[in-house]
HTML snippet that shows the backbone in 3Dmol.js (N, CA, C, O; Angstrom):
<script src="https://3Dmol.org/build/3Dmol-min.js"></script>
<div id="view" style="width:600px;height:400px;position:relative"></div>
<script>
const pdb = `
ATOM      1  N   MET A   1     131.682  64.091 162.503  1.00  0.00           N
ATOM      2  CA  MET A   1     131.063  63.034 163.150  1.00  0.00           C
ATOM      3  C   MET A   1     131.118  61.806 162.469  1.00  0.00           C
ATOM      4  O   MET A   1     131.478  60.777 163.040  1.00  0.00           O
ATOM      5  N   ARG A   2     130.755  61.849 161.178  1.00  0.00           N
ATOM      6  CA  ARG A   2     130.754  60.732 160.319  1.00  0.00           C
ATOM      7  C   ARG A   2     132.138  60.083 160.165  1.00  0.00           C
ATOM      8  O   ARG A   2     132.341  58.871 160.091  1.00  0.00           O
ATOM      9  N   MET A   3     133.128  61.130 160.125  1.00  0.00           N
ATOM     10  CA  MET A   3     134.627  60.589 159.983  1.00  0.00           C
ATOM     11  C   MET A   3     134.892  59.776 161.236  1.00  0.00           C
ATOM     12  O   MET A   3     135.521  58.726 161.109  1.00  0.00           O
ATOM     13  N   ALA A   4     134.467  60.168 162.452  1.00  0.00           N
ATOM     14  CA  ALA A   4     134.775  59.361 163.499  1.00  0.00           C
ATOM     15  C   ALA A   4     134.135  57.963 163.509  1.00  0.00           C
ATOM     16  O   ALA A   4     134.769  57.013 163.967  1.00  0.00           O
ATOM     17  N   VAL A   5     132.887  57.815 163.011  1.00  0.00           N
ATOM     18  CA  VAL A   5     132.328  56.527 162.778  1.00  0.00           C
ATOM     19  C   VAL A   5     133.065  55.738 162.020  1.00  0.00           C
ATOM     20  O   VAL A   5     133.449  54.641 162.428  1.00  0.00           O
ATOM     21  N   ILE A   6     133.362  56.226 160.772  1.00  0.00           N
ATOM     22  CA  ILE A   6     134.176  55.505 159.816  1.00  0.00           C
ATOM     23  C   ILE A   6     135.517  55.088 160.332  1.00  0.00           C
ATOM     24  O   ILE A   6     136.003  53.987 160.073  1.00  0.00           O
ATOM     25  N   TRP A   7     136.091  55.976 161.052  1.00  0.00           N
ATOM     26  CA  TRP A   7     137.552  55.661 161.571  1.00  0.00           C
ATOM     27  C   TRP A   7     137.355  54.572 162.682  1.00  0.00           C
ATOM     28  O   TRP A   7     138.264  53.764 162.871  1.00  0.00           O
ATOM     29  N   PHE A   8     136.182  54.517 163.441  1.00  0.00           N
ATOM     30  CA  PHE A   8     136.023  53.510 164.409  1.00  0.00           C
ATOM     31  C   PHE A   8     135.888  52.233 163.815  1.00  0.00           C
ATOM     32  O   PHE A   8     136.453  51.259 164.313  1.00  0.00           O
ATOM     33  N   MET A   9     135.074  52.130 162.623  1.00  0.00           N
ATOM     34  CA  MET A   9     134.721  50.892 161.950  1.00  0.00           C
ATOM     35  C   MET A   9     136.168  50.360 161.415  1.00  0.00           C
ATOM     36  O   MET A   9     136.534  49.196 161.581  1.00  0.00           O
ATOM     37  N   ILE A  10     136.901  51.299 160.788  1.00  0.00           N
ATOM     38  CA  ILE A  10     138.158  50.815 160.255  1.00  0.00           C
ATOM     39  C   ILE A  10     139.054  50.254 161.261  1.00  0.00           C
ATOM     40  O   ILE A  10     139.641  49.204 161.000  1.00  0.00           O
ATOM     41  N   GLN A  11     139.238  50.886 162.476  1.00  0.00           N
ATOM     42  CA  GLN A  11     139.936  50.276 163.503  1.00  0.00           C
ATOM     43  C   GLN A  11     139.431  48.937 163.945  1.00  0.00           C
ATOM     44  O   GLN A  11     140.213  48.026 164.217  1.00  0.00           O
ATOM     45  N   GLU A  12     138.190  48.817 164.014  1.00  0.00           N
ATOM     46  CA  GLU A  12     137.581  47.486 164.476  1.00  0.00           C
ATOM     47  C   GLU A  12     137.883  46.275 163.440  1.00  0.00           C
ATOM     48  O   GLU A  12     138.165  45.133 163.802  1.00  0.00           O
ATOM     49  N   VAL A  13     137.777  46.716 162.063  1.00  0.00           N
ATOM     50  CA  VAL A  13     138.160  45.682 161.053  1.00  0.00           C
ATOM     51  C   VAL A  13     139.619  45.451 161.078  1.00  0.00           C
ATOM     52  O   VAL A  13     140.071  44.354 160.750  1.00  0.00           O
ATOM     53  N   MET A  14     140.354  46.394 161.436  1.00  0.00           N
ATOM     54  CA  MET A  14     141.903  46.292 161.479  1.00  0.00           C
ATOM     55  C   MET A  14     142.183  45.255 162.587  1.00  0.00           C
ATOM     56  O   MET A  14     142.899  44.274 162.385  1.00  0.00           O
ATOM     57  N   GLN A  15     141.606  45.508 163.724  1.00  0.00           N
ATOM     58  CA  GLN A  15     141.843  44.671 164.911  1.00  0.00           C
ATOM     59  C   GLN A  15     141.453  43.221 164.574  1.00  0.00           C
ATOM     60  O   GLN A  15     142.240  42.317 164.855  1.00  0.00           O
ATOM     61  N   VAL A  16     140.295  42.965 163.996  1.00  0.00           N
ATOM     62  CA  VAL A  16     139.887  41.700 163.635  1.00  0.00           C
ATOM     63  C   VAL A  16     140.693  40.979 162.729  1.00  0.00           C
ATOM     64  O   VAL A  16     140.996  39.801 162.918  1.00  0.00           O
ATOM     65  N   THR A  17     141.117  41.759 161.578  1.00  0.00           N
ATOM     66  CA  THR A  17     142.093  41.013 160.625  1.00  0.00           C
ATOM     67  C   THR A  17     143.435  40.803 161.245  1.00  0.00           C
ATOM     68  O   THR A  17     144.087  39.819 160.897  1.00  0.00           O
ATOM     69  N   LEU A  18     143.897  41.617 162.113  1.00  0.00           N
ATOM     70  CA  LEU A  18     145.113  41.445 162.691  1.00  0.00           C
ATOM     71  C   LEU A  18     145.080  40.208 163.564  1.00  0.00           C
ATOM     72  O   LEU A  18     146.045  39.444 163.534  1.00  0.00           O
ATOM     73  N   LYS A  19     144.043  39.960 164.335  1.00  0.00           N
ATOM     74  CA  LYS A  19     143.967  38.933 165.157  1.00  0.00           C
ATOM     75  C   LYS A  19     143.940  37.641 164.365  1.00  0.00           C
ATOM     76  O   LYS A  19     144.586  36.664 164.743  1.00  0.00           O
ATOM     77  N   ASP A  20     143.187  37.629 163.253  1.00  0.00           N
ATOM     78  CA  ASP A  20     143.127  36.452 162.287  1.00  0.00           C
ATOM     79  C   ASP A  20     144.380  36.158 161.731  1.00  0.00           C
ATOM     80  O   ASP A  20     144.713  34.982 161.590  1.00  0.00           O
ATOM     81  N   GLN A  21     145.273  37.277 161.327  1.00  0.00           N
ATOM     82  CA  GLN A  21     146.497  36.968 160.776  1.00  0.00           C
ATOM     83  C   GLN A  21     147.425  36.380 161.808  1.00  0.00           C
ATOM     84  O   GLN A  21     148.212  35.487 161.496  1.00  0.00           O
ATOM     85  N   ILE A  22     147.354  36.832 162.955  1.00  0.00           N
ATOM     86  CA  ILE A  22     148.238  36.313 163.975  1.00  0.00           C
ATOM     87  C   ILE A  22     147.838  34.891 164.363  1.00  0.00           C
ATOM     88  O   ILE A  22     148.669  34.026 164.640  1.00  0.00           O
ATOM     89  N   HIS A  23     146.529  34.701 164.367  1.00  0.00           N
ATOM     90  CA  HIS A  23     146.061  33.304 164.601  1.00  0.00           C
ATOM     91  C   HIS A  23     146.578  32.375 163.475  1.00  0.00           C
ATOM     92  O   HIS A  23     147.020  31.272 163.799  1.00  0.00           O
ATOM     93  N   ASP A  24     146.549  32.782 162.046  1.00  0.00           N
ATOM     94  CA  ASP A  24     146.966  32.037 161.104  1.00  0.00           C
ATOM     95  C   ASP A  24     148.479  31.918 161.187  1.00  0.00           C
ATOM     96  O   ASP A  24     148.991  30.827 160.937  1.00  0.00           O
ATOM     97  N   LEU A  25     149.162  32.863 161.489  1.00  0.00           N
ATOM     98  CA  LEU A  25     150.615  32.845 161.747  1.00  0.00           C
ATOM     99  C   LEU A  25     151.029  31.628 162.714  1.00  0.00           C
ATOM    100  O   LEU A  25     151.857  30.768 162.416  1.00  0.00           O
ATOM    101  N   LEU A  26     150.351  31.695 163.862  1.00  0.00           N
ATOM    102  CA  LEU A  26     150.569  30.665 164.986  1.00  0.00           C
ATOM    103  C   LEU A  26     150.335  29.359 164.361  1.00  0.00           C
ATOM    104  O   LEU A  26     151.256  28.544 164.412  1.00  0.00           O
ATOM    105  N   LYS A  27     149.116  29.004 163.714  1.00  0.00           N
ATOM    106  CA  LYS A  27     148.866  27.746 163.278  1.00  0.00           C
ATOM    107  C   LYS A  27     150.023  27.395 162.273  1.00  0.00           C
ATOM    108  O   LYS A  27     150.594  26.309 162.376  1.00  0.00           O
ATOM    109  N   GLY A  28     150.367  28.287 161.320  1.00  0.00           N
ATOM    110  CA  GLY A  28     151.422  28.007 160.405  1.00  0.00           C
ATOM    111  C   GLY A  28     152.760  27.541 161.100  1.00  0.00           C
ATOM    112  O   GLY A  28     153.425  26.588 160.694  1.00  0.00           O
ATOM    113  N   ALA A  29     153.083  28.328 162.204  1.00  0.00           N
ATOM    114  CA  ALA A  29     154.287  28.031 162.840  1.00  0.00           C
ATOM    115  C   ALA A  29     154.226  26.586 163.604  1.00  0.00           C
ATOM    116  O   ALA A  29     155.183  25.813 163.649  1.00  0.00           O
ATOM    117  N   ILE A  30     153.085  26.372 164.133  1.00  0.00           N
ATOM    118  CA  ILE A  30     152.872  25.115 164.842  1.00  0.00           C
ATOM    119  C   ILE A  30     153.091  23.863 163.875  1.00  0.00           C
ATOM    120  O   ILE A  30     153.820  22.893 164.084  1.00  0.00           O
ATOM    121  N   CYS A  31     152.251  24.130 162.718  1.00  0.00           N
ATOM    122  CA  CYS A  31     152.446  23.058 161.793  1.00  0.00           C
ATOM    123  C   CYS A  31     153.739  22.819 161.160  1.00  0.00           C
ATOM    124  O   CYS A  31     154.142  21.686 160.898  1.00  0.00           O
ATOM    125  N   PHE A  32     154.424  23.947 160.903  1.00  0.00           N
ATOM    126  CA  PHE A  32     155.785  23.857 160.411  1.00  0.00           C
ATOM    127  C   PHE A  32     156.746  23.189 161.511  1.00  0.00           C
ATOM    128  O   PHE A  32     157.643  22.419 161.167  1.00  0.00           O
ATOM    129  N   THR A  33     156.526  23.502 162.763  1.00  0.00           N
ATOM    130  CA  THR A  33     157.394  22.828 163.782  1.00  0.00           C
ATOM    131  C   THR A  33     157.153  21.329 163.849  1.00  0.00           C
ATOM    132  O   THR A  33     158.063  20.526 164.055  1.00  0.00           O
ATOM    133  N   ILE A  34     155.867  20.990 163.664  1.00  0.00           N
ATOM    134  CA  ILE A  34     155.696  19.616 163.909  1.00  0.00           C
ATOM    135  C   ILE A  34     156.218  18.827 162.631  1.00  0.00           C
ATOM    136  O   ILE A  34     156.774  17.736 162.758  1.00  0.00           O
ATOM    137  N   VAL A  35     156.027  19.388 161.474  1.00  0.00           N
ATOM    138  CA  VAL A  35     156.708  18.772 160.248  1.00  0.00           C
ATOM    139  C   VAL A  35     158.094  18.622 160.382  1.00  0.00           C
ATOM    140  O   VAL A  35     158.655  17.587 160.020  1.00  0.00           O
ATOM    141  N   SER A  36     158.696  19.580 160.877  1.00  0.00           N
ATOM    142  CA  SER A  36     160.165  19.559 161.022  1.00  0.00           C
ATOM    143  C   SER A  36     160.597  18.529 161.938  1.00  0.00           C
ATOM    144  O   SER A  36     161.566  17.816 161.677  1.00  0.00           O
ATOM    145  N   LEU A  37     159.868  18.408 163.086  1.00  0.00           N
ATOM    146  CA  LEU A  37     160.140  17.255 164.004  1.00  0.00           C
ATOM    147  C   LEU A  37     159.982  15.899 163.426  1.00  0.00           C
ATOM    148  O   LEU A  37     160.763  14.968 163.626  1.00  0.00           O
ATOM    149  N   LEU A  38     158.941  15.856 162.714  1.00  0.00           N
ATOM    150  CA  LEU A  38     158.645  14.558 161.947  1.00  0.00           C
ATOM    151  C   LEU A  38     159.770  14.214 161.004  1.00  0.00           C
ATOM    152  O   LEU A  38     160.213  13.067 160.938  1.00  0.00           O
ATOM    153  N   TYR A  39     160.194  15.129 160.336  1.00  0.00           N
ATOM    154  CA  TYR A  39     161.204  14.993 159.333  1.00  0.00           C
ATOM    155  C   TYR A  39     162.493  14.557 160.072  1.00  0.00           C
ATOM    156  O   TYR A  39     163.169  13.619 159.649  1.00  0.00           O
ATOM    157  N   ASP A  40     162.802  15.212 161.118  1.00  0.00           N
ATOM    158  CA  ASP A  40     163.928  14.642 161.949  1.00  0.00           C
ATOM    159  C   ASP A  40     163.787  13.397 162.480  1.00  0.00           C
ATOM    160  O   ASP A  40     164.783  12.674 162.464  1.00  0.00           O
ATOM    161  N   LYS A  41     162.731  12.967 162.968  1.00  0.00           N
ATOM    162  CA  LYS A  41     162.461  11.682 163.483  1.00  0.00           C
ATOM    163  C   LYS A  41     162.450  10.508 162.428  1.00  0.00           C
ATOM    164  O   LYS A  41     162.860   9.380 162.702  1.00  0.00           O
ATOM    165  N   LEU A  42     161.934  10.880 161.172  1.00  0.00           N
ATOM    166  CA  LEU A  42     162.027   9.926 160.141  1.00  0.00           C
ATOM    167  C   LEU A  42     163.291   9.900 159.395  1.00  0.00           C
ATOM    168  O   LEU A  42     163.517   8.989 158.598  1.00  0.00           O
ATOM    169  N   GLY A  43     164.169  10.896 159.619  1.00  0.00           N
ATOM    170  CA  GLY A  43     165.555  10.968 158.900  1.00  0.00           C
ATOM    171  C   GLY A  43     165.275  11.187 157.529  1.00  0.00           C
ATOM    172  O   GLY A  43     166.027  10.650 156.717  1.00  0.00           O
ATOM    173  N   LEU A  44     164.179  11.987 157.057  1.00  0.00           N
ATOM    174  CA  LEU A  44     164.031  12.294 155.665  1.00  0.00           C
ATOM    175  C   LEU A  44     164.823  13.495 155.149  1.00  0.00           C
ATOM    176  O   LEU A  44     164.938  13.731 153.947  1.00  0.00           O
ATOM    177  N   ARG A  45     165.368  14.248 156.124  1.00  0.00           N
ATOM    178  CA  ARG A  45     166.096  15.431 155.661  1.00  0.00           C
ATOM    179  C   ARG A  45     167.527  15.098 155.268  1.00  0.00           C
ATOM    180  O   ARG A  45     168.275  15.984 154.856  1.00  0.00           O
TER     181      ARG A  45
END
`;
const viewer = $3Dmol.createViewer("view");
viewer.addModel(pdb, "pdb");
viewer.setStyle({}, {cartoon: {color: "spectrum"}});
viewer.zoomTo();
viewer.render();
</script>
């Protein structure tokens, strides 16, 4: 019984951390895209 509760908690934590990681990855990708476009526009590359 206790194992089931612990397993459930681990799964919940994993889901939350995965969502946060995906969120951070998305933010990073968007920032990277904007910076790349700016570099192209300004001809700094």
